[in-house]
C-alpha positions as CSV (number, residue, x, y, z in Angstrom):
1,M,-46.2,-4.8,-33.6
2,D,-42.9,-3.3,-32.8
3,R,-42.7,-2.7,-29.0
4,D,-39.6,-0.4,-29.5
5,P,-40.6,1.9,-32.3
6,D,-37.9,4.4,-31.5
7,H,-35.3,1.7,-31.2
8,K,-34.3,3.0,-27.8
9,A,-33.4,-0.4,-26.4
10,W,-31.2,-1.1,-29.5
11,M,-29.5,2.3,-29.2
12,S,-29.0,1.8,-25.5
13,F,-27.2,-1.5,-26.0
14,R,-25.1,-0.1,-28.8
15,L,-24.1,3.0,-26.7
16,S,-23.4,0.8,-23.6
17,R,-21.1,-1.4,-25.7
18,V,-19.2,1.6,-27.0
19,L,-18.8,3.0,-23.5
20,D,-17.4,-0.5,-22.5
21,D,-14.9,-0.2,-25.3
22,I,-13.6,3.2,-24.2
23,G,-13.0,2.3,-20.6
24,V,-16.4,2.8,-18.8
25,N,-16.7,-0.8,-17.7
26,R,-16.5,-2.5,-14.3
27,R,-12.9,-3.6,-14.6
28,I,-11.4,-0.3,-15.7
29,V,-13.5,1.7,-13.3
30,K,-12.5,-0.5,-10.4
31,K,-8.8,-0.2,-11.5
32,R,-9.0,3.6,-11.6
33,R,-10.6,3.9,-8.2
34,E,-8.2,1.4,-6.5
35,T,-5.2,3.2,-8.1
36,F,-6.2,6.7,-7.0
37,L,-7.1,5.5,-3.5
38,L,-3.7,3.9,-3.3
39,K,-2.0,7.1,-4.6
40,E,-3.7,9.0,-1.8
41,A,-2.3,6.6,0.8
42,I,1.2,6.8,-0.8
43,V,1.5,10.5,-0.9
44,T,0.0,10.9,2.6
45,L,2.5,8.4,4.0
46,N,5.3,10.2,2.1
47,D,4.4,13.5,3.9
48,K,4.2,11.7,7.2
49,L,7.8,10.4,6.5
50,K,8.9,14.0,5.9
51,G,7.2,15.1,9.2
52,L,4.3,16.9,7.5
53,D,0.8,16.5,8.9
54,R,-1.3,16.5,5.7
55,T,-3.8,14.1,4.1
56,Y,-4.3,13.8,0.3
57,F,-7.5,13.1,-1.4
58,H,-8.2,12.4,-5.1
59,F,-11.5,13.8,-6.1
60,G,-13.0,14.3,-9.6
61,S,-13.5,12.2,-12.7
62,Q,-10.2,10.4,-12.7
63,S,-10.7,8.8,-9.3
64,E,-14.4,8.3,-9.8
65,G,-13.8,6.4,-13.0
66,S,-16.2,8.8,-14.8
67,T,-13.8,9.6,-17.6
68,T,-12.5,8.2,-20.9
69,P,-9.2,8.7,-22.8
70,G,-10.8,11.3,-25.2
71,M,-12.2,13.4,-22.4
72,K,-8.6,14.2,-21.3
73,S,-9.7,14.9,-17.7
74,D,-7.3,16.6,-15.3
75,I,-6.4,15.2,-11.9
76,D,-7.9,16.8,-8.9
77,I,-6.1,16.6,-5.6
78,L,-7.3,18.0,-2.3
79,I,-4.5,18.5,0.3
80,C,-6.0,18.7,3.8
81,D,-3.7,20.6,6.1
82,H,-4.0,19.4,9.8
83,Y,-1.8,22.2,11.3
84,T,-4.8,24.4,11.9
85,N,-7.5,23.3,14.3
86,I,-10.8,24.3,12.8
87,M,-13.5,24.9,15.5
88,S,-17.2,25.3,15.3
89,D,-17.1,26.3,19.0
90,L,-14.4,27.7,21.3
91,A,-14.7,24.6,23.5
92,D,-12.8,22.8,20.7
93,W,-9.7,25.0,21.2
94,E,-6.3,23.3,21.4
95,A,-3.2,24.8,23.1
96,M,-0.1,25.6,21.1
97,R,-1.8,25.2,17.7
98,Q,-3.1,27.6,15.2
99,N,-6.8,27.7,15.8
100,G,-9.5,29.0,13.5
101,L,-13.1,29.6,14.6
102,M,-15.8,29.1,11.9
103,V,-17.8,32.4,11.9
104,K,-20.9,33.2,9.9
105,E,-22.1,36.8,9.6
106,E,-25.4,38.1,8.3
107,T,-23.7,39.0,5.0
108,T,-21.8,35.7,4.7
109,P,-23.0,33.8,1.5
110,P,-24.4,30.3,1.9
111,Q,-21.8,27.5,1.9
112,H,-19.2,30.0,3.1
113,Y,-17.5,30.8,6.5
114,W,-14.9,33.2,7.9
115,L,-12.1,31.7,9.9
116,Q,-11.4,33.9,12.9
117,F,-7.8,33.6,14.3
118,I,-7.8,32.4,17.9
119,K,-4.7,32.8,20.1
120,P,-2.6,29.6,20.5
121,D,-1.9,30.2,24.2
122,S,-5.5,31.0,25.3
123,P,-8.9,30.4,23.9
124,E,-9.4,34.1,23.1
125,P,-9.8,35.9,19.8
126,H,-6.7,37.6,18.4
127,R,-7.1,41.3,18.1
128,Y,-5.5,43.7,15.6
129,Y,-3.6,46.7,17.0
130,G,-1.5,47.6,14.0
131,Q,0.9,44.7,14.2
132,K,2.2,42.7,11.3
133,L,0.1,39.7,10.4
134,K,1.3,36.7,8.4
135,G,-1.4,34.8,6.5
136,C,-4.1,36.8,8.3
137,V,-6.3,39.8,7.5
138,P,-7.6,42.4,10.0
139,H,-11.3,43.3,9.9
140,V,-12.7,46.8,10.6
141,D,-13.9,45.8,14.1
142,G,-10.4,44.6,15.1
143,R,-11.0,40.9,14.7
144,V,-8.4,38.9,12.7
145,F,-9.3,36.4,10.0
146,I,-7.2,33.8,8.2
147,S,-6.7,34.8,4.6
148,N,-7.8,32.4,1.8
149,K,-4.8,33.6,-0.3
150,I,-2.1,31.9,1.9
151,W,-1.4,29.0,-0.4
152,Q,-1.6,31.2,-3.5
153,N,1.1,33.5,-2.0
154,I,3.3,30.4,-1.2
155,G,2.8,29.2,-4.8
156,K,3.9,32.6,-6.2
157,Q,7.1,32.5,-4.1
158,Q,7.9,28.9,-5.3
159,L,6.8,28.9,-8.9
160,G,6.8,32.6,-9.9
161,N,5.4,33.0,-13.4
162,G,4.9,29.2,-13.6
163,L,2.0,29.4,-11.1
164,I,-1.4,28.5,-12.6
165,C,-4.4,29.6,-10.5
166,C,-8.0,28.6,-11.3
167,G,-10.5,29.3,-8.5
168,P,-9.1,27.6,-5.4
169,S,-6.6,25.5,-7.4
170,V,-2.9,26.3,-7.2
171,S,-0.8,24.3,-9.7
172,F,2.3,24.1,-11.9
173,S,0.5,22.2,-14.7
174,E,-2.7,22.3,-16.7
175,K,-3.1,18.6,-16.1
176,W,-3.2,18.9,-12.3
177,D,-5.5,20.8,-9.9
178,F,-4.1,21.2,-6.3
179,V,-6.6,22.5,-3.8
180,H,-5.4,23.1,-0.2
181,A,-8.0,22.9,2.5
182,F,-8.8,22.7,6.2
183,K,-10.8,19.9,7.8
184,C,-13.9,20.6,9.8
185,K,-13.8,19.0,13.2
186,V,-17.6,18.3,13.1
187,L,-20.2,18.3,10.4
188,P,-21.5,21.9,9.8
189,P,-25.2,22.5,10.2
190,E,-25.8,22.8,6.5
191,V,-24.4,19.3,5.9
192,Y,-26.0,17.8,9.0
193,R,-29.5,18.9,7.8
194,W,-28.9,16.9,4.6
195,F,-28.8,13.6,6.6
196,H,-32.2,14.4,8.1
197,R,-34.2,15.9,5.2
198,P,-37.0,13.7,3.8
199,R,-36.4,11.8,0.6
200,R,-38.4,9.4,-1.5
201,G,-36.6,6.3,-0.4
202,Y,-35.0,5.1,-3.6
203,W,-31.5,6.6,-3.1
204,P,-29.2,7.0,-1.3
205,T,-29.5,3.7,0.6
206,P,-29.1,3.4,4.4
207,E,-25.7,1.9,3.9
208,M,-24.6,4.8,1.8
209,M,-25.9,7.3,4.3
210,Q,-24.0,5.4,7.1
211,A,-20.7,5.6,5.1
212,A,-21.4,9.3,4.3
213,S,-21.9,10.1,8.0
214,E,-18.3,9.0,8.7
215,C,-16.9,11.4,6.1
216,S,-15.2,14.8,6.7
217,C,-16.1,18.2,5.3
218,F,-13.5,20.7,4.2
219,L,-13.1,24.4,4.0
220,I,-11.4,25.4,0.7
221,P,-10.0,28.9,0.0
222,D,-12.7,30.1,-2.4
223,G,-14.7,33.2,-1.7
224,H,-18.1,34.1,-3.2
225,F,-17.7,35.8,-6.6
226,E,-20.0,38.8,-5.5
227,S,-18.8,39.2,-1.9
228,L,-17.0,42.2,-0.6
229,N,-15.1,39.9,1.8
230,E,-14.1,37.4,-0.8
231,H,-10.5,37.3,0.5
232,I,-11.5,35.9,3.9
233,E,-14.3,33.6,2.8
234,W,-13.8,29.8,2.9
235,R,-16.2,27.6,0.9
236,L,-17.6,24.4,2.6
237,S,-17.0,21.3,0.5
238,P,-18.5,17.9,1.2
239,S,-16.4,16.3,-1.5
240,Q,-15.8,13.1,0.4
241,I,-19.5,12.5,0.8
242,E,-20.1,13.2,-2.9
243,R,-17.3,10.7,-3.7
244,I,-19.1,8.0,-1.6
245,L,-22.3,8.6,-3.6
246,V,-20.5,8.4,-7.0
247,F,-18.6,5.2,-5.9
248,N,-22.0,3.6,-5.3
249,F,-23.2,4.3,-8.9
250,T,-24.0,1.2,-10.8
251,I,-22.2,0.8,-14.1
252,V,-25.3,1.9,-16.0
253,Q,-25.6,5.0,-13.8
254,L,-21.9,5.8,-14.4
255,K,-22.3,5.4,-18.1
256,C,-25.2,7.8,-18.0
257,Y,-23.1,10.3,-16.0
258,V,-20.2,10.0,-18.6
259,V,-22.6,10.6,-21.5
260,L,-24.1,13.6,-19.7
261,K,-20.6,15.1,-19.4
262,M,-20.0,14.6,-23.1
263,I,-23.3,16.2,-24.0
264,K,-22.3,19.1,-21.6
265,K,-19.0,19.6,-23.4
266,Y,-20.8,19.5,-26.8
267,I,-23.3,22.1,-25.7
268,M,-20.7,24.3,-24.2
269,E,-18.7,24.4,-27.4
270,Q,-21.7,24.9,-29.7
271,F,-24.1,27.2,-27.8
272,L,-22.7,28.9,-24.7
273,S,-20.4,31.8,-24.5
274,H,-17.1,31.8,-22.6
275,N,-18.7,33.8,-19.9
276,S,-21.2,31.0,-19.1
277,K,-20.1,27.6,-17.9
278,L,-22.0,24.4,-17.5
279,T,-19.7,22.2,-15.4
280,S,-19.2,18.5,-14.6
281,F,-20.4,19.4,-11.1
282,H,-23.8,20.4,-12.6
283,C,-24.0,17.0,-14.3
284,K,-23.1,15.3,-11.0
285,T,-25.8,17.2,-9.2
286,V,-28.4,16.4,-11.9
287,M,-27.4,12.7,-11.5
288,F,-27.9,12.8,-7.7
289,F,-31.4,14.3,-7.9
290,T,-32.4,12.0,-10.8
291,L,-31.3,9.0,-8.8
292,E,-33.5,10.1,-5.9
293,R,-36.7,10.3,-8.0
294,I,-36.2,7.4,-10.4
295,S,-36.7,3.8,-9.3
296,P,-33.6,1.6,-9.2
297,A,-35.5,-0.8,-11.5
298,E,-35.2,1.8,-14.4
299,W,-31.4,1.8,-14.4
300,K,-30.8,-1.0,-16.8
301,E,-28.6,-1.4,-19.8
302,D,-31.5,-1.6,-22.3
303,R,-32.9,1.7,-20.9
304,L,-29.7,3.7,-21.0
305,I,-31.1,6.2,-23.5
306,E,-34.2,6.7,-21.4
307,C,-32.1,7.2,-18.2
308,I,-30.1,9.9,-20.0
309,G,-33.4,11.5,-20.9
310,Y,-34.5,11.4,-17.2
311,C,-31.4,13.3,-16.3
312,L,-31.9,15.9,-19.0
313,Q,-35.5,16.3,-17.7
314,T,-34.1,17.1,-14.3
315,L,-31.8,19.7,-15.9
316,V,-34.8,21.2,-17.7
317,M,-36.6,21.5,-14.4
318,F,-33.7,23.4,-12.9
319,L,-33.4,25.7,-15.9
320,M,-37.1,26.5,-15.8
321,R,-36.8,27.5,-12.2
322,G,-33.5,29.3,-12.7
323,H,-32.2,27.4,-9.7
324,C,-29.9,24.4,-9.5
325,P,-29.7,23.4,-5.9
326,H,-26.6,21.9,-4.4
327,Y,-27.5,18.3,-3.6
328,I,-26.1,18.4,0.0
329,I,-26.2,22.2,0.8
330,S,-29.7,23.1,-0.5
331,E,-29.4,26.9,0.1
332,V,-26.8,27.1,-2.7
333,N,-27.8,27.9,-6.3
334,L,-25.1,26.3,-8.6
335,F,-26.2,28.5,-11.5
336,E,-25.0,31.7,-9.8
337,G,-21.8,33.0,-11.2
338,K,-21.8,30.2,-13.8
339,I,-24.7,30.7,-16.2
340,T,-26.6,33.9,-16.7
341,R,-30.4,33.8,-16.9
342,N,-30.3,34.6,-20.6
343,Y,-28.0,31.6,-21.3
344,Q,-30.1,29.4,-19.0
345,L,-33.1,30.1,-21.3
346,V,-30.9,29.3,-24.4
347,L,-29.8,26.1,-22.8
348,L,-33.4,25.2,-21.8
349,E,-34.5,25.4,-25.4
350,K,-31.5,23.3,-26.6
351,I,-32.2,20.6,-24.0
352,K,-35.8,20.4,-25.0
353,E,-34.8,20.0,-28.6
354,L,-32.5,17.2,-27.7
355,L,-35.3,15.4,-25.8
356,D,-37.8,15.9,-28.7
357,S,-35.3,14.4,-31.2
358,N,-34.7,11.2,-29.1
359,L,-31.1,12.3,-28.4
360,T,-29.8,12.2,-31.9
361,I,-27.1,14.5,-30.5
362,L,-25.3,11.2,-29.6
363,Y,-24.4,10.8,-33.3
364,D,-22.7,14.2,-33.2
365,L,-20.4,13.5,-30.2
366,E,-16.8,13.5,-31.3
367,I,-15.1,12.5,-28.0
368,D,-13.6,9.1,-28.4
369,S,-15.5,8.9,-31.7
370,I,-18.7,8.1,-29.8
371,G,-21.0,9.3,-32.6
372,Q,-19.2,7.2,-35.2
373,R,-19.0,4.1,-33.0
374,V,-22.7,4.2,-32.3
375,Q,-23.6,4.4,-35.9
376,I,-21.1,1.9,-37.4
377,P,-21.4,-1.6,-36.0
378,T,-18.0,-2.7,-37.2
379,T,-15.0,-2.1,-34.9
380,G,-12.3,-2.6,-37.6
381,M,-11.7,1.1,-37.9
382,F,-11.4,1.7,-34.2
383,E,-8.8,0.8,-31.6
384,P,-9.6,-2.7,-30.1
385,R,-11.1,-2.7,-26.6
386,L,-8.1,-4.7,-25.2
387,T,-5.6,-2.1,-26.5
388,I,-7.6,0.7,-24.9
389,C,-7.8,-1.2,-21.6
390,R,-4.1,-1.8,-21.7
391,T,-3.4,1.9,-22.5
392,I,-5.5,3.0,-19.5
393,N,-3.8,0.4,-17.2
394,N,-0.4,1.6,-18.6
395,V,-1.0,5.2,-17.6
396,L,-2.1,4.1,-14.1
397,A,0.9,1.8,-13.8
398,Y,3.3,4.5,-14.9
399,N,1.8,7.0,-12.6
400,L,2.0,4.8,-9.6
401,I,5.5,3.2,-10.1
402,V,7.2,6.5,-10.9
403,R,5.5,8.3,-8.1
404,V,6.8,5.8,-5.5
405,G,10.3,6.0,-7.0
406,R,10.4,9.8,-7.0
407,I,9.1,10.0,-3.5
408,F,12.1,8.1,-2.3
409,N,14.5,10.0,-4.3
410,L,13.3,13.1,-2.4
411,I,13.4,11.3,0.9
412,A,16.9,10.0,0.3
413,N,18.1,13.7,0.3
414,N,17.1,14.0,3.9
415,A,18.0,10.5,5.1
416,L,20.8,12.0,7.4
417,N,18.2,14.0,9.2
418,P,17.6,12.2,12.5
419,A,13.9,12.8,12.4
420,T,13.6,11.4,8.9
421,F,15.8,8.4,9.8
422,R,13.5,7.7,12.8
423,L,10.4,7.9,10.7
424,L,11.8,5.6,8.0
425,F,12.9,3.1,10.7
426,T,9.4,3.3,12.2
427,V,7.9,2.2,8.9
428,L,10.2,-0.8,8.7
429,S,9.4,-1.7,12.3
430,I,5.7,-2.2,11.6
431,P,5.4,-6.0,11.1
432,E,2.3,-7.5,9.5
433,E,1.2,-9.1,12.7
434,D,1.5,-5.9,14.8
435,N,-1.8,-4.5,16.1
436,I,-1.2,-1.2,14.3
437,I,-1.6,-2.9,10.9
438,Y,-5.2,-3.5,11.6
439,I,-5.8,0.2,12.3
440,L,-4.6,1.1,8.8
441,S,-6.8,0.9,5.7
442,R,-6.2,-1.6,3.0
443,Y,-4.6,1.1,0.8
444,E,-2.4,2.3,3.7
445,R,-1.2,-1.2,4.2
446,Q,-0.4,-1.6,0.5
447,A,1.4,1.8,0.5
448,L,3.6,0.5,3.3
449,S,4.4,-2.6,1.4
450,L,5.4,-0.5,-1.7
451,F,7.5,1.8,0.4
452,K,9.5,-0.8,2.3
453,P,11.8,-2.0,-0.5
454,H,12.8,1.6,-1.3
455,I,13.5,2.2,2.4
456,Y,15.6,-0.9,2.6
457,S,17.5,0.3,-0.5
458,I,18.4,3.6,1.2
459,F,19.5,1.9,4.5
460,A,21.5,-0.8,2.6
461,S,23.5,1.7,0.5
462,V,24.1,4.3,3.2
463,T,25.2,1.6,5.7
464,S,27.5,-0.1,3.2
465,S,29.1,3.2,2.3
466,F,29.9,3.8,6.0
467,Y,31.4,0.3,6.4
468,I,33.5,0.6,3.2
469,E,34.7,4.1,4.2
470,H,35.9,2.7,7.6
471,K,37.2,-0.6,6.1
472,L,34.8,-2.6,8.3
473,Q,33.5,-6.1,7.4
474,L,30.0,-6.1,6.0
475,T,27.5,-7.9,8.3
476,P,24.8,-10.4,7.3
477,E,22.3,-7.7,8.4
478,I,23.5,-5.4,5.6
479,F,23.1,-8.2,3.0
480,N,19.7,-8.8,4.4
481,L,18.8,-5.2,3.7
482,Y,19.9,-5.5,0.1
483,E,17.9,-8.7,-0.3
484,R,14.8,-6.9,1.0
485,S,15.4,-4.0,-1.4
486,L,15.3,-6.0,-4.6
487,D,11.6,-5.6,-5.2
488,T,11.9,-1.9,-6.1
489,D,12.1,-2.9,-9.8
490,V,14.0,-5.3,-12.1
491,T,17.4,-3.5,-12.1
492,S,18.1,-0.5,-9.9
493,S,18.5,-2.1,-6.5
494,R,20.5,-5.0,-8.0
495,L,22.8,-2.5,-9.8
496,K,23.4,-0.7,-6.5
497,L,24.3,-4.0,-4.9
498,A,26.7,-4.8,-7.8
499,S,28.2,-1.3,-7.5
500,M,28.7,-1.8,-3.8
501,F,30.6,-5.1,-4.5
502,Y,32.8,-3.4,-7.1
503,C,33.7,-0.5,-4.8
504,R,34.3,-2.9,-1.9
505,G,36.9,-4.7,-4.1
506,D,34.9,-7.9,-4.8
507,P,34.6,-7.9,-8.6
508,Q,33.6,-11.5,-8.9
509,R,30.5,-11.1,-6.8
510,A,29.8,-7.9,-8.7
511,A,30.0,-9.8,-12.0
512,D,27.6,-12.5,-10.7
513,V,25.0,-9.8,-9.8
514,L,25.5,-8.0,-13.2
515,N,25.0,-11.3,-15.1
516,D,21.8,-11.8,-13.2
517,V,20.6,-8.2,-14.1
518,E,21.5,-8.8,-17.8
519,R,19.4,-12.0,-17.9
520,R,16.4,-10.1,-16.3
521,Y,16.7,-7.1,-18.6
522,G,14.7,-8.7,-21.5
523,A,12.8,-7.0,-24.3
524,N,9.7,-6.7,-22.2
525,V,11.5,-4.5,-19.6
526,H,10.9,-0.8,-20.0
527,A,13.0,2.1,-18.7
528,L,11.4,4.7,-16.4
529,C,12.9,7.7,-14.7
530,Q,12.2,8.1,-11.0
531,C,14.4,11.2,-10.5
532,G,11.9,13.7,-11.9
533,R,13.8,14.5,-15.0
534,N,10.9,13.9,-17.3
535,Y,7.3,14.4,-16.1
536,E,5.7,13.6,-19.4
537,E,3.9,10.3,-19.6
538,P,5.1,8.1,-22.6
539,D,2.4,7.3,-25.1
540,A,2.9,3.5,-25.2
541,L,5.0,2.4,-22.2
542,L,3.8,-1.1,-21.2
543,I,1.0,-1.7,-23.6
544,E,2.3,-4.8,-25.3
545,S,3.9,-6.5,-22.4
546,T,1.3,-5.7,-19.7
547,T,-1.5,-8.1,-18.9
548,D,-5.0,-6.9,-19.4
549,D,-5.6,-6.7,-15.6
550,W,-2.3,-5.6,-14.2
551,N,-1.3,-5.0,-10.6
552,Y,1.7,-3.3,-9.1
553,D,3.5,-6.5,-8.2
554,T,3.4,-7.8,-11.8
555,V,4.2,-4.6,-13.6
556,I,7.2,-3.7,-11.3
557,R,8.9,-6.8,-12.7
558,K,8.7,-5.2,-16.2
559,V,10.3,-1.8,-15.2
560,A,13.9,-0.7,-15.0
561,L,14.1,2.5,-12.9
562,C,17.1,4.8,-13.2
563,V,19.8,4.4,-10.6
564,S,20.6,7.3,-8.3
565,F,23.3,7.8,-5.6
566,T,23.4,10.6,-3.0
567,H,26.3,12.0,-1.0
568,L,25.3,9.6,1.7
569,D,26.5,6.5,-0.3
570,V,29.5,7.9,-2.1
571,F,31.7,4.9,-1.2
572,C,29.3,2.6,-3.1
573,V,29.7,4.7,-6.3
574,P,32.3,4.1,-9.0
575,P,34.6,7.2,-8.5
576,F,34.0,8.5,-12.0
577,L,30.3,8.9,-11.3
578,L,31.1,11.3,-8.4
579,Y,31.6,14.1,-11.0
580,E,27.8,13.8,-11.6
581,M,27.2,15.0,-8.0
582,N,29.2,18.1,-8.7
583,R,28.1,18.8,-12.3
584,A,27.8,22.6,-12.0
585,V,30.4,24.8,-13.6
586,N,30.6,28.5,-12.9
587,D,27.0,29.8,-12.4
588,D,25.2,26.6,-13.6
589,I,23.3,26.2,-10.3
590,L,21.5,29.5,-11.0
591,H,20.1,27.9,-14.1
592,R,18.3,24.9,-12.4
593,S,14.5,24.7,-12.2
594,S,12.8,23.8,-8.9
595,L,12.4,20.2,-10.2
596,E,16.1,20.0,-11.3
597,R,17.2,21.0,-7.9
598,R,15.7,17.9,-6.5
599,W,18.0,15.5,-8.3
600,M,21.0,17.3,-9.9
601,D,23.2,16.9,-6.8
602,K,22.9,13.2,-7.2
603,A,24.6,10.8,-9.6
604,A,21.6,9.6,-11.7
605,V,22.0,7.2,-14.6
606,D,19.7,5.0,-16.6
607,S,19.9,1.3,-15.7
608,R,20.9,-0.1,-19.1
609,P,24.0,2.1,-19.7
610,F,25.0,1.8,-16.1
611,L,24.8,-2.0,-16.4
612,Y,27.2,-2.1,-19.3
613,Y,29.5,0.5,-17.7
614,L,29.7,-1.6,-14.5
615,Q,30.3,-4.7,-16.5
616,Y,33.2,-2.9,-18.3
617,L,34.8,-1.9,-15.0
618,T,34.3,-5.3,-13.4
619,Y,35.6,-7.4,-16.4
620,R,38.5,-5.0,-16.7
621,K,39.4,-5.6,-13.1
622,L,39.0,-9.4,-13.5
623,G,41.1,-9.4,-16.7
624,L,38.3,-10.8,-18.8
625,H,39.2,-9.1,-22.1
626,I,36.5,-10.6,-24.4
627,K,33.7,-9.8,-21.9
628,R,35.1,-6.3,-21.4
629,V,35.1,-5.6,-25.1
630,Q,31.5,-6.9,-25.4
631,A,30.4,-4.6,-22.5
632,H,32.1,-1.7,-24.3
633,K,30.2,-2.6,-27.5
634,N,26.9,-2.8,-25.7
635,L,27.4,0.6,-24.2
636,I,28.3,2.0,-27.7
637,N,25.1,0.3,-29.0
638,C,23.0,2.4,-26.6
639,F,23.8,5.4,-28.8
640,I,23.6,3.6,-32.1
641,N,20.3,1.8,-31.5
642,K,17.6,4.6,-31.6
643,D,15.1,2.4,-29.8
644,I,17.4,2.4,-26.8
645,L,18.6,6.0,-27.2
646,Y,15.0,7.3,-27.1
647,T,14.3,5.5,-23.8
648,M,17.2,7.1,-22.0
649,Y,16.4,9.9,-19.5
650,H,20.0,10.7,-18.6
651,A,21.7,10.4,-22.1
652,E,24.4,13.0,-21.2
653,T,25.5,10.9,-18.2
654,A,25.5,7.7,-20.4
655,A,27.7,9.6,-22.9
656,N,30.1,10.6,-20.1
657,L,30.4,6.9,-19.0
658,L,31.1,5.9,-22.6
659,G,33.7,8.7,-22.8
660,H,35.4,7.3,-19.7
661,C,35.5,3.8,-21.2
662,W,37.3,5.3,-24.2
663,E,39.7,7.0,-21.8
664,M,40.5,3.7,-20.1
665,E,41.0,2.2,-23.6
666,G,43.6,5.0,-24.2
667,N,41.6,6.6,-27.0
668,L,41.5,10.2,-25.7
669,P,40.2,11.8,-29.0
670,E,37.2,9.4,-29.0
671,A,36.6,10.2,-25.3
672,L,36.7,13.9,-26.0
673,R,34.3,13.4,-28.9
674,F,31.7,11.9,-26.6
675,Y,32.2,14.5,-23.9
676,N,31.7,17.3,-26.5
677,S,28.6,15.6,-27.8
678,S,27.3,15.4,-24.3
679,V,27.8,19.1,-23.8
680,Q,26.2,20.0,-27.1
681,N,23.0,18.3,-26.0
682,I,23.1,19.6,-22.4
683,P,25.3,22.6,-22.2
684,R,24.7,23.5,-18.5
685,N,24.8,21.4,-15.4
686,N,26.7,18.7,-17.2
687,A,29.8,16.9,-15.7
688,A,31.2,16.6,-19.2
689,N,32.3,20.2,-18.9
690,W,34.7,19.0,-16.1
691,H,36.0,16.1,-18.3
692,I,36.7,18.3,-21.2
693,R,38.7,20.7,-19.0
694,R,40.4,17.7,-17.5
695,L,41.5,16.2,-20.8
696,T,42.4,19.5,-22.5
697,G,44.0,21.1,-19.4
698,N,41.8,24.2,-20.0
699,F,40.5,25.0,-16.5
């Protein structure tokens, strides 16, 4: 007799394999989590280098690994601001800091607090007597509270109409959610009670509870939707604890969670109005409560369908009661403000129908073609698992590499600031054997190792520029800085070294370095922009050349970052490129976006055209005619070969370099043609405008 009449075990295995194929497998989940934890450390360290006291956290599906390519999940970042001391008691007051006292009134909704402003010079409440208040709001009784609109107002000043607000999130893009927050000094009572409430003993484990007890809670700027004091209310968020719990999901539990979110999306599109919203957080809460009541022995691959059913039964129970409790803060009903009672009843009937039909809804899911994949055993019509894994790895690699490069392009602008210089030097002075290295987390240590080559590159170029300017002999220490900077990528630091040799009047050593760069720049090396010119992720960047299980050290050897120079290293820059640092004509500066202002005062150029341009200059100086002609042809080919042209981020600068080569060849009409072509593509903030005026005498 068939012991599996409904074929649930067969369906479970099939569904599990499909989820493996689209990235919900141990390897990709581990890679996602490690990447986003490393990104946290990188951005936090970056702010420390800029003298800002903030900590970054990646929460949500991208960092949890509970997403797939077809779900197109956004990236959630919580920015914890440490400038304000958040107190639960006045005894925690700190002098000469902004202090906020957590206050709960009788009318304050569950999970919310007011932050009363306390004087920085004495532990006394600030009173309102009609004076101007910045970032604070007076209450009717004279008390002063910190407004939850402070970051929204800053965003409006910086981004204007480009600001995107959604709840507590303040962002410039639909793909990113930035939530600013304050950190609670101690666990609030609501969260403390969770650690001591009775539970059945299945889950969470004692080890998970111990890890959760070491987490922080945050106050995020989000008032209750029905409150009269919404503008001064701060919502308590135990996101770090929730992340610990999700990180401890088994792969079967994570697959169940992903499918729940897909079903949620399908139901939202088919049956709920835009005024009602079943969210991923509802799904996460359902998972938590289901894990508490279901034995760990049930969570097996051949029982995946039944586990999804257990979760839907939990949701049915919440819908029948009209109450979905927050897993950690039990006083909160997560249905409030999200799903009306009428739609709860509609949803209840639909979920019951799904359970009665043995989850045939799975055949209707279109995300990542789940329904098709489950029904059709052949994989010929679908993208192979290896390609999908590489695609996911590629996105993570791109994100990480470009982020590190762009961070240091921003830092380089402030390298003359003594405070920034000291902070950069402090990072370099932390040796691996130093005691401080053991205080740092694994991801903080890795972030330091990624930062150091870029710091060495800044110091090497700035120091060399000073020595060349004052006609001093370069010391072995400077060459040691260059040597330590070479791991930024395949090309950019080496090209800066070659540029320094050329400007110093040593073309032979410049030629040796350039020959080495040309050998390294093979077909498997991909151009990336670290300046911030293009924030769009390429569709297929490293897919073919990246191993299935990449790491930063291997992929960085397949990347050619663009080369950028600042005003601090002008004596290491070929003179013609200095025009790029002053590309504005007339009122061009007024037509720069906030992102463009970060890099447009630098000389920024893609590695490949800069390599050929430097070769042209070097061979010209050495009198090597044949090699000079070949370098010129290679630079021309950058515009003829569409595969190269489409990978250039600074094509107008490359066109200007080619125009200069034609000038040096004595062919001024051809030079003018390239300058004009450059201006036609980028009319404003283009140094070609100066070159056209220079050649035509039309100033």
